N, C-alpha and C positions, 0 to 999 in steps of 0.2 A: 782709703784715709776716710772719705764722708762718710762709711758704714760704717767704719769703725767705732767714730763720735758719736750717729746714731744709736749703737749698742751700749756706749757708755751711759750714755744719757737717760735710755730705756730702765737702765741698773739702777740708777743715782736713787737715793735714798731720801724722799723729803718728808718733812711734818711738822706739823704745828703742835706745838703743845700747849695744850689749855687745861683748865681745872676747872673744878666744881664751885671754887670759890676763891677767895684769897688765904695766902696764909695756907696752902697745902702741900706746897713745896716742887711746885713747880721749876724751880730755877735748880734746885738740888737733881730734881729727876731730868731735867735739859743737860746737865753736865756728865750725866751716866751714860746718857743717849749719844750726848757727843762725843765721849770718849771710847762708846763702846761701837759705832759707827765711824770713828775716826773722822766727822762730819766738820763743816763748818757751823758757826753760830751766829746765830740774827734776833737781835730785839728790836722789833717795829718802832714801838713807843718804849721809852725810857722817861715814869714820871717821879720822880725825886731821887734822892741816894746817888748823886750825881759822881758824888766821890769815892762812891764804891758802886758802882753799878753793875746789872747783871752781867754784862759782857765781861768785867774787869773779874766778876767773881768766878766765870767759866774760867778765866785765862790761868787767876789764882788755883781754881780748883781740877782742870783737865791739864792745863800748861800751857808755857807761852805762846808755844808753835800753836797754837789753836789761833786759827783766823777768827776772828770775828768781825762782820760786816756792821760798818755804822749805821746807828739805829736812823728812820727817817725822821721823827722826832723825839727832843731830848725838852725834858721840863723840869724847873727846878721843886716846884708845890709836888711833896708824896701825897697824889689822889688820883682817884677818876682819871683818864687822860682827857676826858673832856671840860672837867672842874680845871686840869692844871693848864690846859691850854690855853683857856677862860684867862685866868690869872697875869697870862703873857699877851693876852689880844690876839691869840690866833686861833681859827675853827681847821680840826684837824681834817684835813681832805683826801676821801677814800681813795681818789686819782693818783695822789704819788705815791701811794705804796705801788712796790713791783718786788719779782723776789730777787736778789742779789746774783748778779754773774758770776756764776762757778762751776767748776768742771766736778766738785767735789761732794759730798752727799752734804743735807743742810738740816739743822735744828732751828727753828723758829719759837720763839715764846711769846707767847700773847701775854695780856696783863688782867690780872683776876680771872674771871669765869667769862662766858660765853656772849653774856648781856651785861657785859662792862662797855659802856656809851666811850665813843672814838668824838661823835658829835651829838646833836639834839636827834638825831633820825637813824644813825649808824651805829653798828658794836661790833666788837670783836667779830661774833659769827659772820657777820659781812665780811669782814677783812678775811677770815678764811676762805670763805666763799669767792672771793673776787682771788685771790692767790691761787687757787684750785690746787691744792694739795690735799693730803690725807691727816688726820688730827688722831694727836694722843690727849687723852682723857686724865688727869692727873686724881686721884681720890683718896682721901685723908677719912680716917674714922672717925667719927665725932656724931654727938644727936642730932639725928637731920640729914646726916651723909647719904642715907639710902634713898629719900626722896630728891635732894640734889642733882645725886649721881643719873638716876634714871630720868630725871627732866631733861637734864644734858644728852642723853641719850637719845632724846626724846627728840629734842631739838636740834641734834645733828642729823636726825633720819629724814626729818622734817626739809630737811635744807638740802639732801640725797650729798651731804658731808661724808667721806668714808672713815669710819672710826676704824684704824686701825690696829691700837692700841688702847688696852684700859691701865693704865699705872696704880697698883696699889701700893700707895706709899706710908710703909709701915705697919703696925700689927691691927689688925681685926678680928671681933668674934666672928665665929664661925656660922653666924645664923646671918652676919652683916654679909660677908661675904659671897654667902651661897644665893643669898636673894639677888643681890648685884650682878653676878657674873649668869645667874639663870635667867637675865631679864637684858644681857646686851646682846647684841647682835651674833651669831652664830660663827661668822669671817671673822669677828676682832682676836686677838691674841690678848693674854694676860702676861702685864709682867709684874712679878713682887718685888719690891724693892724694901730691904730693912731699915728701921729708923736709923736716924744718924744723930747722934748725940753732940760729936765732933767733925765739923764739916774742914776736912782736908782731903789734899790732894792724892795721899796713899789712902783713906777711908773711901774715895771716889773708884780708887783703882782697884781695892781688894770688892768693890759690889760687881764692878764690872767682871772680875774674874769668876764672881759666882752664880754669874746672871746662866740662865739656861741659854741656847739658841734661839735667838729670837728673829731672825730674819731670813729664815727658812720657807 
């Protein structure tokens, strides 16, 4: 029995979804991967939108059966976590975070990009490092996205955090995609997710069906 549990844990998929900035589609990509891997979902810090949080969006877009673990911190103000926390007289403590207990696959979603502050001295990348799980970097096309992507890749490499997937969210000029892909780690896999104008459970399911096998 112990051997079976150990084997199951080895095969467990755990990913931290981060982005090259804000509004690049991390939650949509998290929904796709949660569905694809039949995973649980966890948002460590929710800042604002408590009436329709990212966990609630995952439930709506993936299915009510999806296990969404409770946030470690929830704040009213829609702002950087360190600012939202300060508004409520709270200091985010990195030691308060730990991976949810589950035998299932797990998709964790960060806030903004790698250098979004949790407090005055610690950032989202410090949380990824503490959790000790691979990252998936969401990229969206805009002027400056190459710079932001390569800086994010370099920062993850500096911390020795494995970049398991690079997610190209939406349409990209050929020249932009080529430069990004030529400068990512050789072991990193690319996932391409088409632009979604209307996000529904059905549209998420359609994308999952179209994805190539990405966990081989």
